[in-house]
C-alpha positions in Angstrom: 0.0 0.0 0.0 2.9 2.3 0.6 3.9 2.1 -3.0 0.3 2.8 -4.2 0.0 5.8 -1.8 3.3 7.4 -2.3 5.1 6.3 -5.5 3.1 8.6 -7.6 4.8 11.6 -5.8 8.0 10.6 -7.6 6.8 8.7 -10.7 3.6 10.6 -11.8 4.3 14.0 -10.3 3.9 15.8 -13.7 0.6 13.9 -14.5 -2.9 15.0 -13.6 -4.1 13.8 -10.2 -6.8 11.6 -11.8 -4.1 9.6 -13.6 -2.1 9.2 -10.3 -5.3 8.2 -8.5 -6.2 5.6 -11.1 -2.7 4.1 -11.1 -2.7 4.1 -7.3 -6.1 2.4 -7.1 -4.9 -0.3 -9.5 -1.9 -1.0 -7.4 -4.0 -0.9 -4.2 -6.6 -3.3 -5.7 -3.8 -5.9 -6.3 -2.7 -5.6 -2.7 -6.3 -5.8 -1.3 -6.6 -9.1 -3.1 -4.0 -10.4 -0.6 -4.9 -8.2 2.4 -8.6 -9.2 2.7 -7.9 -13.0 2.9 -5.0 -12.4 5.2 -7.2 -10.4 7.6 -9.8 -13.1 7.5 -7.2 -15.7 8.4 -5.6 -13.5 11.0 -9.0 -12.7 12.7 -9.3 -16.4 13.6 -6.3 -16.0 16.0 -6.1 -12.3 16.7 -8.5 -9.5 17.7 -9.3 -6.6 15.4 -7.1 -4.3 17.6 -4.2 -6.7 17.3 -4.6 -7.0 13.5 -4.6 -3.2 13.3 -1.5 -2.7 15.4 0.3 -5.5 13.4 -0.7 -3.7 10.2 0.7 -0.4 11.5 4.0 -2.1 12.5 4.3 -3.6 9.0 3.4 -0.3 7.4 6.1 1.6 9.3 8.6 -1.1 8.7 8.1 -0.7 4.9 7.5 3.0 4.9 10.8 4.1 6.4 13.0 2.2 3.9 10.7 3.2 1.1 10.9 6.8 2.0 14.7 6.8 2.4 15.7 4.6 -0.5 13.0 5.2 -3.1 11.8 8.8 -2.4 15.3 9.9 -1.3 14.0 11.6 1.9 16.4 12.0 4.8 16.2 9.4 7.6 14.7 11.2 10.6 14.9 10.5 14.3 11.2 10.8 14.4 10.9 7.4 12.7 12.7 5.9 15.7 10.3 7.6 18.2 7.3 6.4 16.1 8.7 2.9 16.1 9.1 3.0 19.9 5.6 4.1 20.3 4.4 1.2 18.1 6.4 -1.2 20.2 4.5 0.1 23.2 1.2 -0.3 21.3 2.2 -3.9 20.4 2.9 -4.6 24.0 -0.4 -3.4 25.2 -2.4 -5.0 22.4 -0.7 -8.4 22.8 0.0 -8.5 26.6 -3.1 -10.6 27.2 -1.7 -13.3 25.0 1.7 -13.0 26.8 0.4 -13.0 30.4 -3.1 -14.3 30.1 -4.6 -11.1 31.5 
């Protein structure tokens, strides 16, 4: 989804927004073909909150390298702080599985 949402900023920057939207939607549709079944499978062993936090961790894990290497943005310390916040969120969402609380 990161590619669908942000690649057009580099690749289609000189095209009308409608073209960028159509290309992005095409890429996103392909990803949703995998995401929807994965969420259905994941929901059999995780709660909605756990699935969402897991999705955010995966998104940030992909977004940071994508931003640095593909979009050539500088690596910021804010990504570290966001990652630490997500680690805290993961802990709180999964602690019942860890400790049976």
